[in-house]
KOLMAR-479483 format. One record per residue: residue number from 1; chain; x, y, z of N, C-alpha, C, CB in turn. Coordinates in pm, whole numbers, plus 32768, in hexadecimal, padded with zeros to 4 digits. Glycine has a CB too. Example, Ala and Ser with C-alpha at 12.3 -4.5 7.8 and 13.67 -1.06 7.14 Angstrom:
<recs>
+-----+----+------+------+------+-------+-------+-------+------+------+------+-------+-------+-------+
:   i : ch : n_c1 : n_c2 : n_c3 : ca_c1 : ca_c2 : ca_c3 : c_c1 : c_c2 : c_c3 : cb_c1 : cb_c2 : cb_c3 :
+-----+----+------+------+------+-------+-------+-------+------+------+------+-------+-------+-------+
:   1 :  A : 8527 : 7DC7 : 830C :  84CE :  7E3E :  830C : 8528 : 7EB6 : 830C :  846B :  7E41 :  8389 :
:   2 :  A : 8505 : 7F1F : 82C4 :  8557 :  7F96 :  82CA : 850A : 8003 : 8313 :  8580 :  7FC4 :  823C :
+-----+----+------+------+------+-------+-------+-------+------+------+------+-------+-------+-------+
</recs>
This chain:
<recs>
+-----+----+------+------+------+-------+-------+-------+------+------+------+-------+-------+-------+
:   i : ch : n_c1 : n_c2 : n_c3 : ca_c1 : ca_c2 : ca_c3 : c_c1 : c_c2 : c_c3 : cb_c1 : cb_c2 : cb_c3 :
+-----+----+------+------+------+-------+-------+-------+------+------+------+-------+-------+-------+
:   1 :  A : C769 : 89BC : 9310 :  C7C4 :  89FF :  936D : C7F8 : 899C : 93D4 :  C77D :  8A75 :  93B3 :
:   2 :  A : C79E : 894F : 9414 :  C7CC :  88EF :  9479 : C82E : 888C : 943F :  C756 :  88A5 :  94B5 :
:   3 :  A : C814 : 8861 : 93C6 :  C86A :  87FD :  9388 : C8F7 : 8830 : 9374 :  C831 :  87D1 :  9304 :
:   4 :  A : C909 : 88B1 : 9360 :  C98D :  88E7 :  9346 : C9D2 : 8924 : 93BD :  C984 :  894C :  92DD :
:   5 :  A : C99D : 8914 : 9433 :  C9D8 :  8956 :  94A8 : CA67 : 892B : 94C5 :  C984 :  893D :  9520 :
:   6 :  A : CA82 : 88A9 : 94B6 :  CB07 :  887A :  94D7 : CB6F : 88A7 : 9471 :  CB08 :  87E3 :  94E1 :
:   7 :  A : CB44 : 88C9 : 93F7 :  CBA3 :  88E8 :  938D : CB87 : 896F : 934B :  CBA1 :  887B :  9324 :
:   8 :  A : CB5B : 89D0 : 939B :  CB38 :  8A53 :  9364 : CBB1 : 8A9E : 932F :  CAF4 :  8AA6 :  93CD :
:   9 :  A : CB98 : 8AF3 : 92CE :  CC00 :  8B46 :  9293 : CC11 : 8BC4 : 92E7 :  CBDE :  8B6B :  9202 :
:  10 :  A : CC8C : 8BF6 : 92F6 :  CC9F :  8C74 :  933D : CC61 : 8CE6 : 92ED :  CD35 :  8C8E :  9357 :
:  11 :  A : CC30 : 8D49 : 9335 :  CBEF :  8DBB :  92F6 : CC52 : 8E2E : 92F0 :  CB6F :  8DE4 :  9343 :
:  12 :  A : CC5E : 8E6A : 9279 :  CCB5 :  8EDE :  926A : CC61 : 8F56 : 9246 :  CD22 :  8EC4 :  91FE :
:  13 :  A : CC8F : 8FCC : 926D :  CC45 :  9045 :  924A : CBD3 : 905F : 92AB :  CC0F :  903C :  91BD :
:  14 :  A : CB61 : 9084 : 9271 :  CAEC :  90A6 :  92C2 : CAB6 : 902B : 930A :  CA7F :  90E4 :  926B :
:  15 :  A : CA78 : 9046 : 937B :  CA48 :  8FDB :  93D2 : C9B2 : 8FC7 : 93C3 :  CA6B :  8FF8 :  9463 :
:  16 :  A : C98A : 8F49 : 93BC :  C8FD :  8F26 :  93C0 : C8E3 : 8EDF : 9445 :  C8D4 :  8ECB :  9346 :
:  17 :  A : C875 : 8EFF : 9489 :  C85A :  8EC1 :  950B : C85B : 8E29 : 9507 :  C7D4 :  8EF0 :  953E :
:  18 :  A : C82A : 8DEC : 949A :  C827 :  8D5B :  9495 : C8B5 : 8D21 : 948E :  C7D6 :  8D2B :  941D :
:  19 :  A : C911 : 8D69 : 944E :  C99B :  8D3B :  944B : C9D9 : 8D3F : 94D6 :  C9EE :  8D8F :  93E9 :
:  20 :  A : C9BF : 8DAE : 951C :  C9F3 :  8DBA :  95A4 : C9B6 : 8D51 : 9600 :  C9D6 :  8E47 :  95DC :
:  21 :  A : C934 : 8D3A : 95F2 :  C8F1 :  8CD5 :  9644 : C923 : 8C49 : 9625 :  C859 :  8CDC :  9630 :
:  22 :  A : C939 : 8C2C : 95A5 :  C96C :  8BA8 :  957F : C9F8 : 8B92 : 95B6 :  C96E :  8B99 :  94E5 :
:  23 :  A : CA4B : 8BF8 : 95B3 :  CAD2 :  8BEF :  95EB : CACB : 8BD6 : 9682 :  CB22 :  8C70 :  95CD :
:  24 :  A : CA74 : 8C1F : 96C5 :  CA62 :  8C0E :  9756 : CA34 : 8B7F : 9773 :  C9FD :  8C75 :  978E :
:  25 :  A : C9D2 : 8B4F : 9726 :  C99E :  8AC9 :  973E : CA08 : 8A5E : 9723 :  C924 :  8AB0 :  96E7 :
:  26 :  A : CA55 : 8A6C : 96B9 :  CAC1 :  8A0B :  969C : CB23 : 8A01 : 9710 :  CB0C :  8A32 :  961A :
:  27 :  A : CB40 : 8A73 : 974E :  CBA2 :  8A73 :  97BB : CB6C : 8A2E : 9838 :  CBCB :  8B02 :  97DC :
:  28 :  A : CAEA : 8A1F : 9842 :  CAAD :  89E3 :  98B9 : CA74 : 8958 : 98A3 :  CA42 :  8A3C :  98EB :
:  29 :  A : CA74 : 8928 : 9828 :  CA38 :  88A5 :  980B : CA6A : 8835 : 9866 :  CA54 :  8880 :  977D :
:  30 :  A : CAEB : 882C : 9881 :  CB19 :  87BC :  98D4 : CAE0 : 87BD : 9963 :  CBB0 :  87BE :  98DC :
:  31 :  A : CAB8 : 8831 : 9993 :  CA86 :  883B :  9A1C : C9EF : 8836 : 9A27 :  CAB7 :  88BA :  9A5A :
:  32 :  A : C9A8 : 8833 : 99B7 :  C916 :  8836 :  99BA : C8DD : 87A8 : 99B8 :  C8E0 :  8886 :  9944 :
:  33 :  A : C86F : 8798 : 9A01 :  C826 :  871A :  99FC : C7E4 : 870F : 9973 :  C7BC :  8710 :  9A6F :
:  34 :  A : C7CB : 8696 : 9945 :  C790 :  8684 :  98BF : C70F : 86D2 : 98A9 :  C775 :  85F3 :  98A7 :
:  35 :  A : C6B6 : 86D4 : 990A :  C637 :  871C :  98F8 : C64E : 87B3 : 98EC :  C5D7 :  86FD :  996E :
:  36 :  A : C6AA : 87E8 : 993A :  C6CA :  8876 :  9934 : C70D : 8896 : 98AF :  C726 :  88A0 :  99A9 :
:  37 :  A : C766 : 8840 : 9885 :  C7A9 :  8851 :  9803 : C742 : 8855 : 9793 :  C80F :  87DD :  97EB :
:  38 :  A : C6E1 : 87FA : 9797 :  C679 :  87F8 :  9731 : C625 : 8878 : 9734 :  C61F :  877D :  9743 :
:  39 :  A : C5FC : 88A2 : 97AD :  C5A6 :  8919 :  97B8 : C5EE : 8995 : 9786 :  C57A :  892E :  9849 :
:  40 :  A : C66A : 89A9 : 97B0 :  C6B4 :  8A1F :  9782 : C6C6 : 8A1C : 96EA :  C73E :  8A26 :  97C8 :
:  41 :  A : C6E5 : 89A7 : 96B5 :  C6F5 :  899B :  9624 : C673 : 89B5 : 95DA :  C72A :  8912 :  9600 :
:  42 :  A : C605 : 8981 : 960F :  C582 :  8996 :  95D3 : C55C : 8A2A : 95D7 :  C517 :  8941 :  961A :
:  43 :  A : C572 : 8A6B : 9649 :  C555 :  8AFA :  9654 : C5AA : 8B4A : 95F2 :  C56E :  8B2B :  96E3 :
:  44 :  A : C628 : 8B25 : 95E5 :  C681 :  8B6A :  9588 : C651 : 8B57 : 94F8 :  C711 :  8B37 :  9597 :
:  45 :  A : C622 : 8AE0 : 94D6 :  C5E9 :  8AC8 :  9451 : C571 : 8B23 : 9438 :  C5BF :  8A35 :  9441 :
:  46 :  A : C51A : 8B2E : 949A :  C4A2 :  8B80 :  948C : C4C6 : 8C13 : 947A :  C447 :  8B6F :  9507 :
:  47 :  A : C521 : 8C44 : 94CB :  C549 :  8CD0 :  94C3 : C591 : 8CEC : 943F :  C5A3 :  8CF5 :  9539 :
:  48 :  A : C5E8 : 8C92 : 9417 :  C634 :  8CA9 :  939C : C5DB : 8CA6 : 9321 :  C6A3 :  8C42 :  938F :
:  49 :  A : C56C : 8C5A : 9325 :  C511 :  8C57 :  92B3 : C4D0 : 8CDF : 929B :  C4A5 :  8BED :  92CA :
:  50 :  A : C4BB : 8D2B : 9305 :  C47A :  8DAD :  92F6 : C4D7 : 8E23 : 92F7 :  C418 :  8DBF :  9362 :
:  51 :  A : C544 : 8E1B : 9341 :  C59E :  8E8D :  9350 : C62E : 8E6E : 9326 :  C59D :  8EBB :  93DF :
:  52 :  A : C645 : 8DF8 : 92F3 :  C6CC :  8DCB :  92D7 : C719 : 8E1B : 926F :  C6C8 :  8D41 :  92AB :
:  53 :  A : C6D2 : 8E5B : 9214 :  C717 :  8EA8 :  91AC : C734 : 8F38 : 91D4 :  C6C4 :  8EA7 :  912F :
:  54 :  A : C704 : 8F61 : 9248 :  C718 :  8FEA :  9276 : C79F : 8FF7 : 92BC :  C6A7 :  9015 :  92D6 :
:  55 :  A : C7E3 : 9065 : 92A3 :  C85A :  9086 :  92F1 : C82D : 90CF : 936E :  C8BF :  90DB :  929F :
:  56 :  A : C877 : 90BC : 93DA :  C84C :  90F1 :  945B : C83A : 9189 : 9458 :  C8B0 :  90CB :  94C6 :
:  57 :  A : C88C : 91CC : 940A :  C881 :  925E :  9407 : C80E : 9290 : 93AF :  C902 :  929A :  93D6 :
:  58 :  A : C7C7 : 9234 : 936D :  C757 :  925F :  9319 : C6D0 : 9232 : 934F :  C769 :  9228 :  928D :
:  59 :  A : C6CD : 91E8 : 93BE :  C64F :  91BA :  93F7 : C60D : 922D : 9442 :  C666 :  9141 :  9457 :
:  60 :  A : C58E : 9243 : 9424 :  C542 :  92AE :  9466 : C4DE : 9270 : 94C7 :  C4F9 :  9307 :  93FE :
:  61 :  A : C4AB : 92C0 : 9524 :  C441 :  928C :  957B : C3CA : 9259 : 952B :  C414 :  92F9 :  95DD :
:  62 :  A : C3AD : 9298 : 94BB :  C33D :  926B :  9467 : C357 : 91E1 : 942D :  C324 :  92CF :  93F7 :
:  63 :  A : C3D5 : 91C4 : 9409 :  C3F8 :  913E :  93D7 : C3D9 : 90D5 : 9440 :  C48D :  9138 :  93AF :
:  64 :  A : C3FF : 90F1 : 94BB :  C3E7 :  9093 :  952A : C351 : 9084 : 9541 :  C42E :  90C2 :  95AC :
:  65 :  A : C309 : 90F3 : 9545 :  C279 :  90EE :  955B : C233 : 90A0 : 94ED :  C23F :  917B :  9564 :
:  66 :  A : C25A : 90B6 : 9471 :  C21F :  906C :  9401 : C23A : 8FD6 : 940E :  C256 :  90A0 :  937B :
:  67 :  A : C2B5 : 8FB3 : 942F :  C2DA :  8F27 :  943D : C28D : 8EE6 : 94B0 :  C371 :  8F19 :  9453 :
:  68 :  A : C285 : 8F2C : 9522 :  C23A :  8EF5 :  9593 : C1A6 : 8EE5 : 9571 :  C24A :  8F50 :  960E :
:  69 :  A : C16E : 8F45 : 9527 :  C0E3 :  8F3B :  94FD : C0CB : 8EC3 : 94A5 :  C0B9 :  8FB8 :  94B5 :
:  70 :  A : C127 : 8EAA : 944A :  C11D :  8E35 :  93F2 : C124 : 8DB4 : 9444 :  C18C :  8E37 :  9387 :
:  71 :  A : C180 : 8DB0 : 94A2 :  C18F :  8D38 :  94F5 : C113 : 8D1E : 954A :  C20A :  8D44 :  954F :
:  72 :  A : C0D7 : 8D89 : 957D :  C064 :  8D77 :  95D8 : BFE7 : 8D48 : 958F :  C047 :  8DFA :  9620 :
:  73 :  A : BFE7 : 8D48 : 950A :  BF75 :  8D14 :  94BE : BF6E : 8C7C : 94C5 :  BF7D :  8D41 :  942C :
:  74 :  A : BFE1 : 8C3C : 94DA :  BFE4 :  8BA9 :  94D9 : C01A : 8B6B : 955A :  C038 :  8B79 :  9466 :
:  75 :  A : C046 : 8BC0 : 95B6 :  C081 :  8B8B :  9632 : C042 : 8BCE : 96AC :  C11A :  8BA0 :  9632 :
:  76 :  A : C049 : 8B89 : 971C :  C015 :  8BC0 :  9799 : C067 : 8C38 : 97C5 :  C015 :  8B54 :  9807 :
:  77 :  A : C028 : 8C92 : 980D :  C06C :  8D0B :  983D : C0E8 : 8CEC : 988F :  C00D :  8D5D :  9890 :
:  78 :  A : C0E1 : 8C88 : 98E4 :  C156 :  8C64 :  9936 : C1CA : 8C36 : 98E0 :  C131 :  8BF8 :  999B :
:  79 :  A : C1AD : 8BEF : 9874 :  C216 :  8BC2 :  9819 : C258 : 8C3A : 97D4 :  C1DB :  8B60 :  97B0 :
:  80 :  A : C206 : 8C93 : 97A2 :  C23A :  8D0A :  975D : C28A : 8D60 : 97BE :  C1C7 :  8D5D :  971E :
:  81 :  A : C259 : 8D73 : 9836 :  C2A3 :  8DC2 :  9899 : C327 : 8D80 : 98BC :  C24F :  8DD4 :  9918 :
:  82 :  A : C32B : 8CFC : 98B6 :  C3A7 :  8CB4 :  98D4 : C416 : 8CD6 : 9871 :  C38E :  8C1E :  98D3 :
:  83 :  A : C3F1 : 8CF9 : 97F6 :  C457 :  8D20 :  9793 : C49D : 8DA1 : 97B8 :  C417 :  8D2F :  970A :
:  84 :  A : C460 : 8DF1 : 980E :  C49B :  8E70 :  9836 : C507 : 8E60 : 98A0 :  C430 :  8ECC :  986A :
:  85 :  A : C511 : 8DEA : 98DA :  C576 :  8DD4 :  9942 : C5FF : 8DC7 : 9909 :  C557 :  8D5B :  9991 :
+-----+----+------+------+------+-------+-------+-------+------+------+------+-------+-------+-------+
</recs>
């Protein structure tokens, strides 16, 4: 995901949160410091690996809870909570 941020394809039809987030991030890349750019891209990679195939209108609270539970098995609570921002 990070590798394709500068050259992402436009999304037509239904919206996926990772597509919207990637578009938002591409629009802000020139203004972000390198460390912030890396962190946002890394977070987007992590989120897209678990929820990237879901369309926004099909995501349920259970999907989010399941994904957060999976993340908390290998990451610190503060890291997982940071994905919710």
